[in-house]
Structure formats: C-alpha cells, structure tokens
C-alpha positions as CSV (number, residue, x, y, z in Angstrom):
1,X,-163.1,-61.3,30.1
2,X,-161.4,-60.6,26.7
3,X,-163.1,-62.0,23.6
4,X,-161.1,-62.7,20.5
5,X,-162.8,-61.0,17.5
6,X,-163.3,-64.3,15.7
7,X,-164.3,-66.4,18.6
8,X,-168.0,-67.2,19.2
9,X,-169.8,-64.4,20.9
10,X,-170.3,-64.8,24.6
11,X,-173.8,-65.4,25.8
12,X,-175.9,-62.3,25.2
13,X,-176.9,-60.0,28.0
14,X,-180.6,-60.0,28.7
15,X,-181.9,-57.5,26.1
16,X,-185.0,-55.9,24.7
17,X,-184.6,-56.1,20.9
18,X,-186.8,-53.4,19.3
19,X,-187.4,-53.9,15.6
20,X,-188.6,-50.9,13.6
21,X,-190.3,-52.4,10.6
22,X,-190.9,-55.5,12.6
23,X,-193.8,-56.7,10.5
24,X,-191.9,-56.3,7.1
25,X,-190.3,-58.7,4.7
26,X,-186.8,-58.5,6.2
27,X,-188.1,-59.3,9.7
28,X,-190.3,-62.2,8.5
29,X,-187.7,-63.8,6.2
30,X,-184.5,-63.2,8.0
31,X,-184.6,-61.6,11.5
32,X,-187.3,-63.7,13.2
33,X,-186.1,-67.0,11.7
34,X,-182.6,-66.2,12.9
35,X,-183.8,-65.3,16.4
36,X,-185.8,-68.5,16.6
37,X,-182.8,-70.6,15.7
38,X,-180.7,-68.7,18.3
39,X,-183.4,-69.4,20.8
40,X,-183.6,-73.1,20.0
41,X,-179.8,-73.3,20.3
42,X,-179.8,-71.7,23.6
43,X,-178.1,-68.4,22.6
44,X,-180.9,-66.1,23.8
45,X,-181.1,-65.4,27.5
46,X,-184.5,-66.5,29.0
47,X,-185.8,-62.9,29.6
48,X,-184.8,-61.4,26.2
49,X,-187.8,-60.0,24.3
50,X,-188.5,-59.0,20.7
51,X,-190.7,-55.8,20.4
52,X,-191.9,-55.1,16.8
53,X,-192.8,-51.6,15.9
54,X,-195.0,-50.7,13.0
55,X,-198.0,-48.6,12.0
56,X,-200.1,-51.7,11.7
57,X,-202.2,-51.4,14.8
58,X,-201.6,-55.0,15.8
59,X,-202.0,-56.5,19.2
60,X,-199.4,-58.9,20.6
61,X,-201.8,-61.8,19.7
62,X,-202.2,-60.4,16.1
63,X,-198.5,-60.2,15.6
64,X,-197.8,-63.6,17.0
65,X,-200.4,-65.0,14.7
66,X,-198.8,-63.3,11.7
67,X,-195.4,-64.7,12.7
68,X,-196.9,-68.2,13.2
69,X,-198.4,-68.1,9.7
70,X,-195.4,-66.6,7.8
71,X,-192.2,-67.6,9.6
72,X,-193.3,-71.3,9.5
73,X,-192.8,-71.1,5.8
74,X,-189.2,-70.1,6.2
75,X,-188.0,-72.4,9.1
76,X,-189.0,-75.9,10.0
77,X,-190.7,-76.0,13.4
78,X,-190.2,-79.5,14.8
79,X,-190.5,-78.6,18.5
80,X,-194.0,-77.2,19.3
81,X,-193.1,-76.3,22.9
82,X,-189.9,-74.4,21.7
83,X,-191.9,-72.6,19.1
84,X,-194.5,-71.5,21.6
85,X,-191.8,-70.3,23.9
86,X,-190.3,-68.2,21.1
87,X,-193.7,-66.7,20.2
88,X,-194.0,-65.7,23.9
89,X,-191.0,-63.5,23.5
90,X,-192.8,-61.4,20.8
91,X,-194.6,-58.2,21.3
92,X,-196.0,-55.4,19.0
93,X,-196.5,-51.7,19.5
94,X,-197.9,-49.2,17.1
95,X,-195.7,-46.0,16.7
96,X,-196.0,-42.9,14.6
97,X,-192.5,-41.7,13.5
98,X,-192.5,-38.0,12.9
99,X,-196.2,-37.5,13.8
100,X,-197.9,-35.9,16.7
101,X,-199.3,-39.0,18.3
102,X,-196.9,-40.0,21.2
103,X,-199.0,-42.8,22.5
104,X,-196.9,-45.5,21.0
105,X,-193.6,-44.0,22.2
106,X,-195.1,-43.6,25.7
107,X,-196.1,-47.3,25.6
108,X,-192.6,-48.3,24.4
109,X,-191.0,-46.4,27.3
110,X,-193.3,-48.1,29.8
111,X,-192.5,-51.5,28.2
112,X,-188.7,-51.4,28.1
113,X,-186.9,-52.6,31.2
114,X,-184.3,-50.4,32.9
115,X,-182.0,-53.2,33.8
116,X,-181.2,-54.7,30.4
117,X,-179.6,-53.8,27.1
118,X,-181.7,-52.1,24.5
119,X,-181.1,-52.9,20.8
120,X,-182.9,-50.8,18.2
121,X,-182.9,-52.6,14.9
122,X,-183.9,-50.4,11.9
123,X,-185.3,-52.8,9.3
124,X,-186.5,-49.9,7.3
125,X,-185.4,-47.6,4.5
126,X,-182.3,-45.4,5.2
127,X,-184.3,-42.2,5.0
128,X,-186.0,-43.3,8.3
129,X,-182.7,-43.8,10.2
130,X,-182.2,-40.2,11.3
131,X,-185.9,-39.5,12.2
132,X,-186.3,-42.8,14.1
133,X,-183.1,-42.1,16.2
134,X,-184.4,-38.6,17.0
135,X,-187.7,-40.0,18.1
136,X,-186.0,-42.6,20.3
137,X,-184.0,-39.8,21.9
138,X,-187.0,-37.6,22.2
139,X,-188.8,-40.4,24.1
140,X,-185.9,-40.7,26.5
141,X,-185.1,-44.3,25.5
142,X,-181.4,-44.1,24.8
143,X,-179.2,-45.4,27.6
144,X,-175.5,-46.2,27.9
145,X,-176.4,-49.8,27.3
146,X,-178.3,-49.0,24.0
147,X,-177.3,-50.0,20.5
148,X,-178.7,-49.3,17.1
149,X,-178.4,-51.6,14.0
150,X,-178.6,-50.0,10.5
151,X,-179.5,-52.1,7.5
152,X,-178.0,-51.4,4.1
153,X,-178.0,-49.4,1.9
154,X,-176.5,-46.6,4.0
155,X,-177.2,-43.8,1.6
156,X,-176.9,-43.6,-2.2
157,X,-173.6,-41.7,-2.4
158,X,-171.0,-40.2,0.0
159,X,-172.9,-37.0,1.0
160,X,-176.1,-39.0,1.8
161,X,-174.1,-41.6,3.8
162,X,-172.4,-38.8,5.7
163,X,-175.7,-37.2,6.4
164,X,-177.1,-40.4,7.8
165,X,-174.0,-41.0,9.9
166,X,-174.2,-37.5,11.3
167,X,-177.9,-37.9,12.1
168,X,-177.5,-41.2,13.8
169,X,-174.2,-40.2,15.4
170,X,-175.9,-37.2,17.0
171,X,-177.9,-39.6,19.2
172,X,-175.6,-42.7,19.5
173,X,-171.9,-42.9,20.0
174,X,-169.9,-44.7,17.3
175,X,-169.4,-47.8,19.5
176,X,-173.2,-48.1,19.8
177,X,-173.8,-48.1,16.0
178,X,-173.8,-51.5,14.2
179,X,-173.9,-51.2,10.4
180,X,-174.9,-54.6,9.2
181,X,-173.7,-56.4,6.1
182,X,-175.1,-60.0,6.2
183,X,-172.2,-61.2,3.9
184,X,-169.9,-60.8,6.9
185,X,-171.9,-63.3,8.9
186,X,-171.3,-66.1,6.4
187,X,-169.2,-69.0,7.7
188,X,-166.9,-68.9,4.6
189,X,-166.1,-65.2,5.1
190,X,-165.1,-65.8,8.7
191,X,-163.1,-68.9,7.6
192,X,-161.3,-66.7,5.1
193,X,-159.5,-65.0,8.0
194,X,-158.9,-68.2,9.8
195,X,-157.5,-69.8,6.6
196,X,-155.2,-66.8,6.1
197,X,-154.0,-66.1,9.7
198,X,-154.2,-69.6,11.3
199,X,-152.3,-71.5,8.6
200,X,-148.7,-70.8,8.0
201,X,-148.4,-72.1,4.5
202,X,-150.6,-69.5,2.8
203,X,-149.2,-66.2,4.2
204,X,-145.8,-66.4,2.3
205,X,-147.6,-66.7,-1.0
206,X,-150.5,-64.3,-0.3
207,X,-149.0,-61.5,-2.4
208,X,-148.2,-60.2,-5.9
209,X,-145.2,-62.5,-6.3
210,X,-147.4,-65.6,-6.3
211,X,-151.0,-64.4,-7.1
212,X,-152.0,-63.5,-10.6
213,X,-155.4,-62.0,-9.9
214,X,-158.5,-62.3,-7.7
215,X,-162.1,-62.7,-8.8
216,X,-165.1,-61.9,-6.5
217,X,-168.5,-62.8,-7.9
218,X,-172.0,-62.5,-6.6
219,X,-174.3,-63.9,-9.3
220,X,-178.1,-64.2,-9.0
221,X,-180.6,-66.0,-11.2
222,X,-183.5,-63.8,-10.1
223,X,-184.5,-60.6,-11.8
224,X,-186.3,-57.6,-10.2
225,X,-190.0,-58.4,-10.5
226,X,-192.0,-55.9,-8.4
227,X,-188.8,-54.1,-7.3
228,X,-188.0,-51.7,-10.2
229,X,-189.1,-48.7,-8.0
230,X,-186.2,-49.6,-5.7
231,X,-183.7,-50.8,-8.3
232,X,-184.1,-47.7,-10.5
233,X,-182.6,-45.7,-7.6
234,X,-180.0,-48.3,-6.7
235,X,-178.6,-50.4,-9.5
236,X,-176.1,-53.2,-9.1
237,X,-173.2,-50.9,-8.1
238,X,-174.9,-49.4,-5.1
239,X,-176.9,-52.6,-4.2
240,X,-174.0,-55.1,-4.2
241,X,-170.6,-53.6,-5.0
242,X,-170.4,-50.7,-2.5
243,X,-171.1,-53.0,0.4
244,X,-171.0,-56.8,-0.2
245,X,-168.2,-57.1,-2.8
246,X,-166.0,-54.4,-1.3
247,X,-166.3,-56.1,2.1
248,X,-165.1,-59.4,0.5
249,X,-162.2,-57.5,-1.2
250,X,-161.1,-56.0,2.1
251,X,-161.0,-59.3,3.9
252,X,-159.1,-60.9,1.1
253,X,-156.5,-58.2,0.8
254,X,-156.1,-56.9,4.4
255,X,-152.8,-57.2,6.3
256,X,-152.6,-59.4,9.3
257,X,-153.9,-57.4,12.3
258,X,-151.2,-56.1,14.5
259,X,-153.3,-56.5,17.6
260,X,-155.8,-59.1,18.7
261,X,-158.6,-56.8,19.6
262,X,-162.0,-55.9,18.2
263,X,-160.9,-52.8,16.3
264,X,-157.8,-54.3,14.6
265,X,-159.6,-56.1,11.8
266,X,-161.7,-53.0,11.0
267,X,-158.5,-50.9,11.0
268,X,-156.9,-53.1,8.4
269,X,-160.1,-53.2,6.2
270,X,-160.2,-49.4,6.1
271,X,-156.6,-49.3,4.9
272,X,-157.4,-51.5,2.0
273,X,-160.3,-49.2,0.9
274,X,-158.0,-46.2,1.2
275,X,-155.4,-48.0,-1.0
276,X,-157.9,-48.7,-3.8
277,X,-156.7,-46.9,-7.0
278,X,-159.4,-44.4,-8.0
279,X,-161.2,-45.0,-11.2
280,X,-162.2,-41.6,-12.7
281,X,-163.0,-39.9,-15.9
282,X,-162.0,-41.8,-19.1
283,X,-160.7,-44.8,-17.1
284,X,-164.2,-45.7,-16.1
285,X,-164.9,-46.9,-19.6
286,X,-161.8,-49.1,-19.6
287,X,-162.1,-50.6,-16.1
288,X,-165.8,-51.0,-15.6
289,X,-168.7,-52.6,-17.5
290,X,-172.4,-52.2,-16.9
291,X,-175.2,-54.2,-18.4
292,X,-179.0,-54.6,-18.3
293,X,-180.8,-57.9,-18.9
294,X,-183.2,-58.2,-21.8
295,X,-186.1,-60.7,-22.4
296,X,-185.0,-64.2,-23.4
297,X,-186.3,-67.8,-23.1
298,X,-189.6,-66.7,-21.5
299,X,-187.9,-64.4,-19.0
300,X,-188.9,-60.8,-19.0
301,X,-186.3,-58.1,-19.5
302,X,-185.6,-55.5,-16.8
303,X,-187.9,-52.9,-18.5
304,X,-190.8,-55.5,-18.8
305,X,-190.6,-57.1,-15.3
306,X,-194.2,-57.9,-14.1
307,X,-195.5,-56.2,-10.9
308,X,-193.1,-53.3,-11.2
309,X,-193.7,-49.6,-11.6
310,X,-193.8,-48.5,-15.2
311,X,-190.3,-47.9,-16.6
312,X,-189.1,-44.3,-17.0
313,X,-186.4,-42.8,-19.1
314,X,-184.0,-43.3,-16.3
315,X,-184.8,-47.0,-16.1
316,X,-183.0,-47.5,-19.4
317,X,-179.8,-46.4,-17.6
318,X,-180.0,-48.7,-14.7
319,X,-177.3,-51.4,-14.5
320,X,-178.5,-54.9,-13.5
321,X,-174.9,-56.2,-14.0
322,X,-171.5,-54.6,-13.4
323,X,-167.9,-55.8,-13.6
324,X,-164.9,-53.8,-12.4
325,X,-161.2,-54.2,-12.5
326,X,-159.9,-52.8,-9.2
327,X,-156.3,-52.3,-8.1
328,X,-154.8,-51.9,-4.6
329,X,-151.8,-49.6,-4.4
330,X,-149.6,-51.1,-1.7
331,X,-146.6,-53.4,-1.5
332,X,-148.5,-56.6,-1.1
333,X,-150.9,-56.2,-4.1
334,X,-149.2,-53.9,-6.6
335,X,-150.0,-55.2,-10.1
336,X,-152.6,-57.7,-9.0
337,X,-156.0,-57.0,-10.5
338,X,-159.1,-57.7,-8.4
339,X,-162.1,-58.4,-10.6
340,X,-165.5,-57.7,-9.1
341,X,-168.7,-58.9,-10.7
342,X,-172.4,-59.0,-9.8
343,X,-175.6,-59.3,-11.8
344,X,-179.2,-60.3,-12.0
345,X,-180.7,-63.0,-14.3
346,X,-177.4,-64.9,-14.7
347,X,-177.4,-68.7,-15.3
348,X,-176.3,-69.8,-11.8
349,X,-176.7,-68.4,-8.3
350,X,-173.4,-68.3,-6.6
351,X,-171.1,-66.1,-4.5
352,X,-167.4,-66.9,-4.5
353,X,-163.9,-65.6,-4.1
354,X,-161.4,-67.1,-6.6
355,X,-157.7,-66.5,-5.9
356,X,-155.8,-67.4,-9.0
357,X,-152.1,-68.2,-8.4
358,X,-149.4,-67.7,-11.0
359,X,-148.1,-70.6,-13.1
360,X,-145.0,-72.5,-12.1
361,X,-141.9,-70.7,-13.3
362,X,-140.9,-73.7,-15.5
363,X,-143.1,-76.7,-16.0
364,X,-141.5,-80.0,-16.9
365,X,-145.0,-81.5,-17.6
366,X,-147.2,-80.6,-20.5
367,X,-150.8,-79.6,-20.0
368,X,-150.6,-78.0,-16.5
369,X,-152.6,-75.1,-15.3
370,X,-152.1,-72.6,-12.4
371,X,-153.5,-73.4,-9.0
372,X,-156.5,-71.6,-7.6
373,X,-158.2,-71.3,-4.3
374,X,-162.0,-71.0,-4.4
375,X,-164.0,-69.9,-1.4
376,X,-167.8,-70.5,-2.0
377,X,-170.2,-68.4,0.0
378,X,-173.3,-69.8,-1.6
379,X,-175.2,-71.9,-2.4
380,X,-173.1,-74.4,-0.5
381,X,-170.4,-72.9,1.7
382,X,-167.0,-74.4,1.4
383,X,-163.4,-74.1,0.3
384,X,-161.6,-75.7,-2.6
385,X,-157.9,-75.7,-3.4
386,X,-157.3,-76.8,-7.1
387,X,-154.0,-78.5,-7.6
388,X,-152.4,-80.4,-10.4
389,X,-152.3,-84.2,-10.2
390,X,-151.3,-87.1,-12.4
391,X,-154.1,-89.0,-14.0
392,X,-153.8,-92.8,-13.3
393,X,-152.2,-94.8,-16.1
394,X,-149.0,-96.4,-17.2
395,X,-148.5,-94.2,-20.3
396,X,-147.2,-90.7,-20.6
397,X,-147.7,-88.4,-17.7
398,X,-151.1,-86.6,-18.1
399,X,-152.0,-83.8,-15.7
400,X,-155.5,-82.9,-14.4
401,X,-156.6,-80.2,-12.0
402,X,-158.3,-81.7,-9.0
403,X,-159.9,-80.0,-6.0
404,X,-159.0,-80.5,-2.4
405,X,-162.5,-79.7,-1.0
406,X,-163.9,-78.6,2.3
407,X,-167.7,-78.7,2.3
408,X,-168.9,-77.3,5.6
409,X,-172.2,-79.2,5.4
410,X,-170.4,-82.5,4.9
411,X,-167.4,-81.9,7.3
412,X,-169.4,-80.4,10.1
413,X,-172.6,-82.4,10.7
414,X,-174.2,-79.7,12.8
415,X,-176.4,-77.2,11.1
416,X,-174.4,-74.2,9.7
417,X,-176.0,-71.0,11.2
418,X,-177.4,-68.5,8.8
419,X,-175.5,-65.2,8.5
420,X,-178.1,-63.2,10.5
421,X,-177.9,-65.7,13.4
422,X,-174.2,-64.9,13.9
423,X,-174.7,-61.2,13.4
424,X,-177.7,-60.9,15.7
425,X,-175.8,-62.8,18.4
426,X,-172.9,-60.4,18.0
427,X,-175.2,-57.4,18.3
428,X,-176.8,-58.8,21.5
429,X,-173.4,-59.5,22.9
430,X,-172.0,-56.0,21.9
431,X,-169.3,-57.4,19.6
432,X,-168.7,-55.0,16.7
433,X,-166.0,-56.9,14.8
434,X,-168.2,-58.0,11.8
435,X,-169.9,-54.6,11.4
436,X,-168.8,-51.6,9.4
437,X,-167.4,-48.5,11.0
438,X,-168.2,-45.0,9.8
439,X,-164.9,-44.5,8.2
440,X,-165.2,-47.8,6.4
441,X,-168.6,-47.0,4.9
442,X,-167.4,-43.5,3.7
443,X,-164.2,-44.8,2.2
444,X,-166.2,-47.2,0.1
445,X,-168.4,-44.5,-1.2
446,X,-165.4,-42.3,-2.0
447,X,-164.2,-45.0,-4.4
448,X,-167.7,-45.7,-5.8
449,X,-168.9,-42.2,-6.4
450,X,-166.5,-41.3,-9.3
451,X,-167.8,-44.4,-11.2
452,X,-171.4,-43.4,-10.6
453,X,-170.6,-39.8,-11.8
454,X,-168.9,-41.0,-15.0
455,X,-171.8,-43.4,-15.8
456,X,-174.3,-40.6,-15.1
457,X,-172.6,-38.2,-17.5
458,X,-172.0,-40.8,-20.3
459,X,-174.4,-40.9,-23.2
460,X,-173.9,-44.7,-23.5
461,X,-176.6,-47.0,-22.0
462,X,-175.8,-50.2,-20.2
463,X,-174.8,-53.0,-22.5
464,X,-177.8,-55.4,-23.1
465,X,-177.4,-59.1,-22.3
466,X,-180.1,-61.8,-22.7
467,X,-181.6,-63.1,-19.4
468,X,-180.1,-66.4,-18.4
469,X,-176.6,-65.7,-20.0
470,X,-173.3,-64.9,-18.3
471,X,-173.6,-61.1,-18.8
472,X,-172.6,-58.6,-21.4
473,X,-169.7,-59.2,-23.8
474,X,-167.8,-56.3,-22.3
475,X,-167.4,-58.3,-19.0
476,X,-165.5,-61.0,-20.8
477,X,-163.4,-58.5,-22.7
478,X,-162.5,-56.9,-19.4
479,X,-160.4,-60.0,-18.5
480,X,-159.8,-61.1,-22.1
481,X,-157.6,-58.1,-22.8
482,X,-155.0,-59.4,-20.4
483,X,-155.4,-63.1,-21.4
484,X,-157.6,-64.0,-18.4
485,X,-161.1,-65.4,-18.1
486,X,-163.8,-65.7,-15.6
487,X,-163.7,-68.8,-13.4
488,X,-166.6,-70.6,-15.0
489,X,-165.2,-70.2,-18.5
490,X,-162.1,-72.1,-17.5
491,X,-163.9,-74.9,-15.6
C-alpha cells in the first residue's frame, strides 16, 4: 500500500528496538517517554521490545527500576497497568564496543528475534557510530529488515561527516540509514508543507515578488552549565545552524515536489542547499555575526559556567550566538535574504519562522505595515498571519496589525505528540521522509565549512553580549543595514 510522505505512518511492524546508550540522558528524557506515549496511544505492536545497551552491568529489573524512577519525572503516568505493560517491553544487555569481551554481543544475537524488524538507535557520540556498526556486523546482526538511526551531530565538518557516512554506509545501505533531526518531527514543521502545498492562496505569492525576507530563529534562555567540554568543540554554528536551522530553511524555500513519493521532498530540500550562495573569505565578516554571552544579572558568563571543565584559550573563541544572512540563488528566491539566528542565554525561549511580505505597492491609508506569517515551533506550536485591520471608531481610519491565529493546543484538543514520537513511529514503520539523506547532510556542511574556516583564521573574538539580552549589537546591524529589524523588535 502506498503511503503519502506526510500522512501518518502506518502501524509499525513488530520490531526489536536496540538503543545503544540506552541508559543515557537522551534515552531517559526523550526516547523512552516518546515510546511510552506511542505505546499508550496504540502505535506500538504488542510484541515490540526495547533493548537498552550500555556498559552498566544492569539486569532487566535494574534497568526497569531506573526507568521507573527517572522517566516518571518526564511524563505523567496516570494508568498504572499501561505503565507496567510498557516496563515489560524493556530489557538491558551489557556490551563492550571495541573490546575483546563478546559475551554481550552473543547475548544480543540470542535475544533478537529472526522474524521481526531490527532498529539500532545510536544515542551516543558520533565517534561511536562507525565502531558500533562494525560490531553489529561482526556479530551477524544486520539483516535486510534492519535499520540504524544516527543522532546529531553527524561530524564536526565535511570530512568527518563523510567519514562517518562511509563507515556506516559500509554496513548499512542508504535506505536503511535514518539520520534524525528532531525539529523535523514538530507539528509546525510538517504543517509548513501542508500550509504551502495544500492551500492555493499562498503559492502565487511565495516568491521574491511578494516576500521581502525570511527570519528563522532558535533562541534559548539556558546557558551551557556542565557542557563546556562539548560546546567548546561544537559552538552554535555546528550545534544548531548546520542541522536545525538549515532544515527549516530548506522546507521554507523548497519547490513543490514533482512526485508524491517518499524521496521527492528530500530531493527538493537538497536542491535548496545546493543553491545557497557560498559565504567565503571577507564576506564572512559582512554576512555573519558571532557572539558569546557574559555574566549579567546573576547569570554566569560562558567562561564561568558552573560544573563545566576549566576554560581554555580556545573557549574564548567559541560562539554561543550566531546570526547569518543567507541567499538562495534560484528564480524563486533571488534577492530575498534569509536571516538565521540562534543563541544561548537570550531573554525568551522560542523557535519560529517569520515570512515578512513586502508592503503594498501604494497605500491609501496611513500607518500600515507589511503582512507577515509567523510559524511558531516552540514553546507553543502554532501559526499566525498578521494582517492590517481598521481599529473600531467613528473618527479617522486607524490601522492596526492583528493576527489570525492557529494555536494547535487550542484548535486540536487531543495531545500534540512530541517530535520524537512521530520520528520513532516513522523509523519503526520504515518511512524515511522526515530524515536526512547523505547528500543532504554533506551539502549542509559544504556551506558551513567556509564560515568555520574564516572564523578560525580571524584574530577577532566573538562579540560579547550580556546574558539575558537579545544578543550582540552586530546581529541587529546585520538587518539594520538594509532597514530591517528582527521580529521581536517590531512587535
């Protein structure tokens, strides 16, 4: 039976879901809660099992007790019988990746059923992806019905991403590899495609004739306490832009798919990445901004975050904020800037796409402002179309921008699934639409790497900004030079 890429995934085949790093933070905060919700909503087949792999030496009972203690803090458990049924799906095995002890791998081979799908979820650092896949192959666990899920970040530059892709690709075929980006599981992201391609009124104006610019923001109020060891090697550009923000850009800018199949959307996304105008050399200073938060209002600066490893000389060069002006070289978007922005320790937590339309060619009313479409990904998912309306009154006509609002939580009373719920359901059903293909990942790195190279060779440090503010002054100048402003500045 044919399944449309954007339709709900069909009921998953009976599967063994093997989670490497199954006792870690990602598993406890995201994966297991998502699986519990899927189980409660009837989206897991009765025989599906979750097998956690770690070095912890836990028994099944130990692992279930750990999950019972930790996951209950993340999801409300209001059905004791359902919760016990879910715990009954959980198992734990101790494995030694890269070592001589094969006991755990032998036990895993004996545990896995021959007549079901096998999904290997790598909730672990990217350096482990290749070694783990080789171990799985060495143990004879890869079958035609196997799949592997890779968490971000996929490398730290193009060569490292290609190396990981080569290592994993030597064991699994491309159609078996699911590179996950949880932003793509959000309802608003999927609704962006429905909004564009299932409503006739938007497509005629979704181009450079009517759109002035696009803003894509992922702002966080938290800093990096206890995480400087990771963030010193990542930074905001690798951590957020190379994956999350570029994914949102591709879905906003892609052409309507020519075919209604699972590869068509991914084909169009890759074309957008390939059309991005390179930012190289001296242009990096004009079209990008990087910043690092400093202590303010009782909040520590990046270099003083508690619980982190001591700062090094390279810590001073790490960006906790970045803003970029990107351009897409094709007929639809020529001349339309896409502004990407992300940062830590900003005043509000939100992720959104703002499509700013051009002003009317000739206004007969004073005080008007251009229309804009706002797609909120978090904290409350929804869509707003800001239009001009007349304020009530018998005097002179006075205009005011007002939103036509769709709040998913209010419009659809049912609980909105978390992103990982949708993505895990798609993995178990074998639907790759919302996952990144190899050429997509590598095209993103090809655009990011010259920016990283220019920053690395520049003597300038990231521009400081006080924690709790909207970022460095350079980010506002990036738009201000063309008479534009960030969305919250105009609100």
